[in-house]
Structure formats: structure tokens, C-alpha cells
C-alpha positions in Angstrom: -13.9 -29.8 -27.3 -15.1 -29.1 -23.7 -13.9 -25.5 -23.9 -16.0 -25.2 -27.1 -19.0 -25.8 -25.1 -17.6 -24.3 -21.7 -15.7 -21.2 -22.8 -15.0 -19.8 -19.6 -13.2 -22.8 -18.5 -10.1 -21.1 -20.4 -9.9 -18.2 -18.4 -10.8 -19.8 -15.1 -8.2 -20.6 -12.1 -7.8 -23.5 -10.4 -7.2 -24.0 -6.6 -3.4 -23.4 -7.4 -4.0 -20.2 -9.3 -3.3 -22.0 -12.6 -5.4 -20.9 -15.6 -5.4 -22.6 -19.2 -3.1 -19.9 -20.3 -0.4 -20.1 -17.4 -0.1 -24.0 -18.2 0.4 -23.6 -21.6 3.2 -20.9 -21.5 5.5 -23.3 -19.7 5.0 -25.6 -22.5 7.2 -24.3 -25.3 7.0 -27.8 -27.0 3.1 -27.0 -27.6 4.0 -24.7 -30.1 6.5 -24.9 -33.4 8.5 -22.2 -31.9 9.2 -24.6 -29.0 10.2 -27.6 -31.0 13.2 -28.2 -32.7 13.3 -29.8 -36.4 15.8 -30.0 -38.8 15.4 -28.2 -42.2 14.5 -31.6 -43.9 12.0 -32.2 -40.6 10.6 -28.6 -40.9 9.8 -29.4 -44.6 8.4 -32.3 -44.2 6.2 -30.7 -41.0 4.5 -28.1 -43.3 3.8 -30.6 -46.0 1.7 -32.6 -43.4 -2.2 -32.0 -43.1 -3.5 -33.2 -40.1 -7.1 -33.7 -39.2 -8.6 -32.6 -35.7 -11.8 -32.7 -33.9 -11.8 -29.0 -34.4 -12.2 -29.5 -38.2 -15.7 -30.2 -38.0 -16.7 -26.7 -36.6 -14.8 -24.9 -39.4 -17.2 -26.3 -42.2 -14.0 -27.2 -44.8 -15.3 -30.4 -46.8 -12.8 -29.7 -49.7 -9.5 -30.2 -47.5 -7.5 -33.5 -47.9 -6.5 -34.4 -44.3 -3.5 -36.7 -42.9 -4.4 -38.8 -39.9 -2.6 -40.7 -37.6 -3.9 -44.1 -36.6 -2.4 -45.9 -33.5 -2.8 -49.8 -33.6 -4.1 -50.9 -30.0 -2.0 -53.9 -30.4 1.2 -53.1 -31.9 1.1 -49.2 -31.6 2.5 -48.8 -34.8 1.9 -45.5 -36.4 0.6 -44.9 -40.0 0.1 -42.1 -42.0 -3.1 -42.4 -43.7 -4.2 -40.2 -47.0 -7.6 -39.6 -47.1 -9.4 -40.3 -50.6 -10.8 -37.2 -52.0 -14.9 -37.1 -52.7 -14.3 -36.1 -56.4 -16.4 -38.8 -58.0 -17.2 -39.0 -61.9 -21.3 -39.3 -63.1 -21.2 -43.3 -62.2 -20.1 -42.7 -58.8 -16.5 -43.9 -59.3 -13.1 -42.0 -58.9 -11.7 -40.3 -61.8 -8.7 -41.6 -63.3 -6.9 -38.1 -62.3 -7.9 -38.4 -58.8 -6.9 -41.9 -58.9 -3.3 -41.1 -60.0 -3.2 -38.1 -57.5 -4.1 -40.3 -54.8 -1.4 -42.9 -56.2 1.3 -40.2 -56.2 0.9 -38.9 -52.7 0.5 -42.3 -51.0 4.0 -43.1 -52.9 5.2 -39.5 -51.8 4.5 -40.3 -48.2 6.2 -43.7 -48.1 9.6 -42.1 -49.8 9.3 -39.4 -47.0 8.8 -42.1 -44.4 11.9 -44.0 -45.6 14.1 -40.8 -46.0 12.7 -39.5 -42.5 11.8 -42.5 -39.9 10.9 -39.4 -37.7 7.7 -38.4 -39.6 5.5 -40.1 -37.0 6.7 -38.0 -34.5 6.7 -35.0 -36.5 2.6 -35.7 -37.2 2.1 -36.1 -33.6 3.9 -32.8 -33.2 2.2 -31.1 -35.6 -1.3 -32.7 -34.4 -0.5 -31.0 -31.2 0.5 -27.7 -32.2 -2.8 -27.4 -34.1 -4.8 -28.5 -31.2 -3.4 -25.8 -29.2 -3.9 -23.1 -31.8 -7.2 -23.8 -31.8 -7.7 -23.9 -28.1 -6.1 -20.6 -27.8 -8.7 -18.9 -30.2 -11.3 -20.3 -27.9 -9.3 -18.7 -24.7 -8.7 -15.7 -26.5 -12.1 -14.8 -27.5 -12.6 -15.0 -23.7 -9.7 -12.9 -22.6 -11.0 -10.1 -25.1 -14.1 -9.8 -23.0 -11.9 -9.4 -19.7 -11.2 -5.8 -18.4 -8.2 -4.7 -16.6 -8.9 -5.8 -13.2 -9.8 -9.4 -14.4 -6.7 -9.7 -16.3 -4.9 -8.6 -13.1 -6.5 -11.2 -11.3 -5.1 -13.8 -13.7 -2.0 -12.7 -13.5 -1.6 -11.8 -17.4 1.5 -9.9 -17.0 3.3 -12.9 -15.7 1.8 -15.1 -18.3 2.9 -12.5 -21.4 6.6 -12.5 -19.6 6.7 -16.4 -19.7 5.7 -16.7 -22.7 8.1 -14.1 -24.1 10.8 -15.7 -22.1 10.2 -19.0 -23.9 10.1 -17.4 -27.2 6.5 -18.4 -28.0 5.6 -16.1 -30.7 2.5 -17.7 -31.6 1.1 -16.9 -28.4 1.8 -13.2 -28.4 0.8 -13.0 -31.9 -2.8 -14.2 -31.1 -3.1 -12.3 -27.5 -2.3 -8.9 -29.5 -4.7 -10.0 -32.6 -7.8 -10.7 -30.1 -6.9 -8.0 -27.4 -4.8 -5.1 -29.5 -4.8 -2.7 -26.5 -2.7 -5.2 -24.6 0.3 -3.6 -26.6 0.1 -0.4 -24.3 -0.4 -2.8 -21.0 2.9 -2.2 -18.6 3.9 -4.2 -15.7 5.6 -2.8 -12.6 8.5 -1.9 -14.2 6.3 0.0 -16.6 7.5 -2.5 -19.6 5.9 -3.3 -22.4 5.5 -6.5 -24.4 8.2 -5.2 -27.1 10.4 -3.9 -24.0 10.5 -7.8 -22.5 11.0 -8.9 -26.2 14.5 -7.1 -26.5 15.6 -7.6 -22.8 14.9 -11.3 -23.7 16.3 -11.3 -27.1 13.1 -12.4 -28.8 13.5 -11.4 -32.1 10.4 -12.7 -33.8 8.4 -11.4 -30.9 9.9 -7.9 -31.7 9.2 -8.4 -35.1 5.7 -8.0 -34.6 5.7 -4.4 -33.9 6.0 -3.8 -37.6 2.8 -4.8 -37.8 1.5 -1.7 -35.9 2.0 0.9 -38.4 2.1 4.3 -36.7 1.5 3.1 -33.6 5.3 1.7 -33.8 6.3 5.1 -33.2 4.5 5.8 -30.0 5.6 2.2 -28.7 9.4 3.0 -28.9 9.0 6.1 -27.2 7.7 4.5 -24.1 10.5 4.2 -20.8 10.1 2.0 -17.7 10.7 3.0 -14.5 14.5 3.5 -14.7 13.9 5.9 -17.6 15.5 3.2 -20.2 14.0 3.5 -23.8 13.8 0.6 -26.0 17.6 1.4 -27.2 18.7 1.4 -23.9 17.3 -2.0 -23.4 18.9 -3.0 -26.6 22.1 -1.8 -25.2 22.1 -4.2 -22.2 23.8 -7.7 -22.0 21.6 -10.4 -23.4 20.4 -13.3 -21.1 23.0 -16.2 -20.6 20.6 -18.3 -22.1 20.5 -16.5 -25.5 24.1 -15.9 -25.5 24.9 -19.7 -25.5 22.8 -20.1 -28.4 25.4 -18.5 -30.7 28.9 -20.3 -30.9 32.0 -18.0 -29.9 32.4 -15.0 -28.3 33.0 -12.9 -31.3 29.6 -14.3 -32.8 27.9 -13.5 -29.6 29.4 -9.9 -29.6 28.4 -9.5 -33.4 24.7 -10.7 -32.6 25.0 -7.9 -29.7 25.8 -5.4 -32.2 23.1 -6.6 -34.7 20.6 -6.2 -31.9 21.6 -2.8 -31.0 21.8 -1.5 -34.7 18.3 -2.8 -35.7 16.4 -1.2 -32.7 18.5 2.1 -33.4 17.0 2.1 -36.9 13.4 1.8 -35.4 13.5 4.4 -32.7 13.6 8.1 -33.2 16.7 9.8 -33.6 16.6 12.0 -30.5 16.5 9.0 -28.7 20.0 7.9 -29.4 21.3 10.8 -27.3 18.9 10.8 -24.2 20.2 9.2 -20.9 18.6 7.1 -18.3 18.4 7.2 -14.6 21.9 6.4 -14.1 22.7 9.3 -17.0 24.0 7.2 -19.3 23.1 7.1 -23.2 22.3 4.0 -25.1 25.9 4.1 -26.5 27.6 4.5 -23.1 25.6 1.8 -21.6 26.3 -0.4 -24.7 30.1 0.3 -23.7 29.7 -0.7 -20.3 27.5 -3.8 -20.5 29.8 -5.6 -23.2 33.1 -4.6 -22.0 34.0 -8.2 -21.0 32.5 -9.3 -23.9 34.5 -7.6 -26.0 37.8 -8.6 -24.3 36.6 -12.5 -24.7 35.8 -12.0 -28.3 39.0 -10.3 -29.1 41.0 -13.2 -27.4 38.8 -15.8 -29.0 39.2 -14.3 -32.7 43.0 -14.0 -31.9 43.3 -17.6 -30.7 41.3 -18.7 -33.9 43.4 -16.6 -36.1 46.6 -18.0 -34.6 46.0 -21.7 -34.9 44.8 -21.4 -38.5 47.7 -19.0 -39.5 49.8 -21.8 -38.5 48.4 -24.3 -40.6 48.3 -22.2 -43.2 52.0 -21.2 -42.9 52.9 -25.0 -43.3 51.0 -25.3 -46.3 52.1 -22.3 -48.0 55.9 -23.6 -47.2 55.5 -27.2 -48.5 53.8 -25.8 -51.6 56.3 -23.2 -52.3 59.2 -26.2 -51.7 57.2 -28.6 -54.1 57.2 -26.3 -56.7 60.7 -26.3 -57.3 61.0 -30.3 -56.5 58.9 -31.8 -58.9 58.5 -35.4 -59.8 60.6 -36.9 -62.6 63.2 -33.8 -62.7 63.9 -31.5 -65.7 65.2 -32.0 -68.8 69.1 -30.9 -68.8 68.6 -29.5 -72.3 65.7 -27.3 -72.1 65.2 -27.1 -68.1 61.4 -28.2 -69.0 59.8 -30.9 -66.6 60.3 -34.4 -67.7 56.7 -35.6 -67.2 55.2 -32.6 -69.0 55.4 -34.6 -72.2 54.9 -38.3 -70.9 52.1 -37.5 -68.3 50.8 -34.0 -69.3 47.1 -34.3 -67.8 48.4 -35.7 -64.2 51.2 -33.1 -64.4 49.0 -30.2 -64.9 46.7 -31.1 -62.3 50.1 -31.4 -60.0 51.2 -27.9 -60.8 48.0 -26.2 -61.0 46.8 -27.7 -57.6 50.3 -26.8 -56.1 50.0 -23.0 -57.6 46.4 -22.8 -56.2 47.1 -24.2 -52.7 50.3 -21.7 -52.8 48.0 -18.8 -53.6 45.1 -19.8 -51.3 47.4 -20.1 -48.2 48.9 -17.1 -48.8 45.5 -15.2 -48.8 44.4 -16.9 -45.7 47.8 -15.9 -43.9 47.2 -12.2 -45.1 43.7 -12.3 -43.7 44.5 -13.8 -40.3 47.2 -11.2 -40.1 44.6 -8.4 -40.7 42.8 -10.1 -37.5 45.7 -10.2 -35.4 46.8 -6.4 -36.2 43.1 -5.3 -35.8 42.4 -2.4 -33.5 39.1 -4.5 -31.9 36.8 -1.7 -31.5 33.3 -3.0 -30.9 32.3 -1.8 -34.7 34.7 -4.2 -36.0 32.7 -7.2 -34.7 29.6 -6.5 -36.9 31.3 -7.1 -40.2 34.9 -6.5 -40.6 36.5 -9.0 -38.2 33.8 -12.0 -39.0 34.5 -10.8 -43.0 38.0 -11.5 -42.4 37.6 -14.8 -40.8 35.2 -15.9 -43.3 37.7 -15.3 -46.2 40.6 -16.5 -44.3 38.6 -20.2 -43.4 37.4 -20.3 -46.8 41.0 -19.8 -48.4 42.3 -22.1 -45.9 39.8 -25.0 -46.8 40.7 -24.5 -50.7 44.1 -24.7 -49.8 43.8 -27.7 -47.9 41.8 -29.5 -50.9 44.2 -28.4 -53.8 47.1 -29.4 -51.3 45.9 -33.0 -51.2 45.1 -33.0 -54.7 48.4 -31.8 -55.7 49.8 -34.5 -53.3 47.7 -37.5 -54.7 48.6 -36.5 -58.5 52.3 -36.1 -57.6 52.2 -40.2 -56.1 50.3 -41.1 -58.9 53.1 -39.6 -61.2 55.7 -41.7 -59.2 53.9 -44.8 -58.8 51.6 -45.1 -61.8 54.0 -47.4 -63.8 55.0 -49.9 -61.1 52.1 -49.8 -58.6 48.9 -48.2 -60.5 46.5 -50.0 -58.4 47.4 -47.6 -55.3 45.7 -44.8 -57.3 42.7 -45.2 -55.9 43.4 -46.1 -51.9 45.6 -42.9 -52.5 42.3 -40.6 -53.5 40.5 -42.2 -50.9 43.0 -41.2 -48.1 43.7 -37.7 -49.6 39.9 -36.7 -48.8 40.2 -37.6 -44.9 42.1 -34.2 -43.7 39.4 -32.6 -45.9 36.5 -34.2 -44.2 37.9 -33.5 -40.9 38.4 -30.2 -41.8 34.8 -29.8 -42.9 33.3 -31.4 -39.6 35.7 -29.1 -37.4 35.5 -25.7 -39.3 32.5 -26.0 -41.7 30.0 -25.3 -38.9 31.7 -22.2 -37.6 31.9 -20.9 -41.0 28.4 -21.6 -42.1 27.2 -20.1 -39.2 29.3 -17.2 -39.5 28.6 -16.5 -43.2 24.8 -16.4 -42.6 24.8 -14.2 -39.3 27.1 -11.6 -41.6 25.3 -11.3 -44.5 22.0 -13.0 -44.3 19.4 -10.3 -44.0 18.6 -8.4 -40.5 17.3 -10.3 -37.4 13.9 -8.9 -37.6 11.3 -9.9 -39.9 10.4 -6.7 -42.0 7.0 -5.4 -42.6 4.7 -7.6 -44.5 2.0 -6.5 -46.9 -1.0 -7.0 -44.8 -0.9 -6.4 -41.2 -2.2 -9.2 -39.0 -3.6 -6.9 -36.6 -5.8 -4.8 -39.1 -7.9 -7.8 -39.5 -9.7 -9.4 -36.7 -11.5 -13.0 -36.6 -15.1 -12.7 -36.8 -16.5 -14.1 -33.1 -19.0 -17.0 -33.2 
């Protein structure tokens, strides 16, 4: 609130040359983009409402707030739901309001039980809201600064650090209050969006879609090395960004996705233009990713080989089991004996056996296709990941059906003398399935999302955030 009274403090440097903005960009956790939350925690985060001292300046009396209170004795955090000001003619709360209040309180208690970290999430959101309000005040002052004053406060370094840490809220705010900053270049003549490509920050680069016709002019800009946006996308990602992706093959896929997405934005003629070292974007991409392609090829082959061994064992076992059915066959007809005596368990045994055989064979063909692939750069974008997804899915299904076949076979053999053993068999048969799920499912899910979910950039929205500016008070 001190900045509200003395806004110049936000752009004033201390004795060490640090300003408010320079300190904030080195604290990613002060923003939602720098806070790691699970799916459920993120959902709770968006449901929580916080009350801050800034709210009194916005004049919103109809909102209901969620406040964190800290006990001075036990430091125990509690979520308090403020009651609505809706009153009836006699000054009391209406029945509808009472029901809503009761529902909200019950909902928060359930959430606290399901997510013990709800107090931590509330604290994080409170910090994020405070910082967002702080940025509004500071950027109103930044809007009034000229080029020399921006240079003095080292705005280029501040913006670079914000992009490096992926703080897209910061970049979005600075562009909203000072739109001309999108044309500002650093010593390498690189813009905000050039740095976003080099540092692989897709959320920040996605802001380029809100520029409208200016987007085409921005994408034409080159740095001092004559690198266009497509040249920058052709460079290898920083190690910190590559490490966020599991496996070299998925890393290569991510690199191709970046290159293809930027290629779809820039003008066609830029695809063939050369930089200072006389290389087109495609040539630069091949040179930069030569080692990664080799590592990705080895990773893909080793993964396919390991899974192929498992698939082969399952196929052999299931093929053998199909001709050595429990109970034997009738001499007169050749039909299985248990087909009439234990029809349902026997059908489960045969169907699961056949499904396991077919799915394991399919997985073998997919893994064989991976081993015999040509391993061109483009193959890592869709072809190879698709084969690995199908192979792993079929392999998982073959393991599930194999255990179902095994369990039903044991039941057919032991149910007359040892019927109690059925439940332990069913429980034990789920162990291999659980182990496979723990080891391979995260990779399978990640690969499926990266291959089939939409592009890496947030596409244009109906209304541009840069077309509407805040009213300065």
C-alpha cells in the first residue's frame, strides 16, 4: 500500500541498483506460472477467493471473499467464508442465503479434507494477487518513462530474466501498459518474442497472436547475426528446457513442434533466407540437432527392444496355452470338457487368451516398425511416437488379458477343492499390471498428450488483451 501512495518507489533503484521489477523477476514463485500445482490443487486455486487491502480501492462490495486467519498462539490456518450482505426486509439473512453459506462452508471443509495443502494454496494465491496488484501500480509508472530512463533501470535485463523464468504474467502486463516495448531491442537486436523462442517459453511467445497485423512485422525482425524467428526456433533448446521432457525422442519431438509452429507463423520467403553463417533455418536445425537425433534414435530402439522381448514372451505363452487348455478335450467330439461344466469361466479363459495373443502380436509389429524405421528428423514428430503409443497400449492390454487368462485357468483347476484361493489369485494377478502402470503409464500419457493434443502455442482469442488498456487513476 506504500506504493499506492508513493508510486515512484516502484521504478526507483536502491543502492545496489535493484528496482522492484528486478527483484520480482527473480522470484518466479510470486507468480502462478512459477508455482507447481497438481491438477486438483490448480482447480482449488481457481475456486479460492482472497481478500487483500487492495480490494478496498476497487469498490467491489458485492464480491464474497475467502480470508486466511492465522492464530497467534497455535499458528493454525483456517479458511473463513465471509457472509453475504444480502438481507431480508427484517434485517436477517434470507433462507436462500443461509443455504448457500452452509453449502460453501461444507464445500470448503470437504476440500480441506481432500486437499490438506489448501491453506498453502490459499497463501500462494494471496501472494499472487498482491503481486499482480503491485505490478499494476508499478507499470503505470513504467508507462511514463522514456527510452533513456528505461535503459537506466536496465529494462532489457529485467525483461530477459522474466522470459527466462517463464513469467508470462509479467510480460503480458508490461506490454499492456507499454505496448511500444514490443519493438524494443537489446544489444543483440532481439525483441521480447525473439528471446521467447530462444528460451522456449511458449506462453510468452503466444502473446504475439494478440498483436494482429503487427505480428507480421515483428516476425520479419532479425538479430545482429541475421537470424530470423525461424532461425532462432531452429537452434537447440536450453538444457533446462530439454530436461522438462522425458526421453530423447520426446525432446526431439518438442524441438520439431517448436520449429513447425514458428514456421507456420512467419512469411514463406523467410524459410529460405540465410543468416550470417550462410544457413537456412532448415540447415541450421539439422546441424543443431544432429546429436539429439542420434540419442533419440538409440532411446527409441532400446525402448522398443525391451518392450519387444516382453511382447514376444506373452505371445509365446498365450499361443501355447491355447492348445493346452485346462480339463482337456472330449475324445468323441474334441471339444473342451469344461465348455459344458464351467462355461462362463472357460469362456473368460479363452477370450482373454485370444485377446492377449492378438494384442501382444500387434505390439510386436509396432515395435518391429520402430526398429526398422529410417529415423529421419520428421519421423520423430508423429510417425515414431504414434508407433510407440500403439505398441505400449497393446502391450499393456496384453498383460491385463494374460493375467485374466491365468486367473481364470487357475480357478477352473482349483475351484472344486480349493475355492478359497480364487480371491488371493485375483489380487496377486493385479500386481504385474500395477507395476507396468507405474513404470510405463507416465511415459505413455506424456507421449499421447504431446503427440495428439493441440499445438504448443495458445491460439488467438476473440478479444485482444492489447486492444484494451486500463484506465489510469
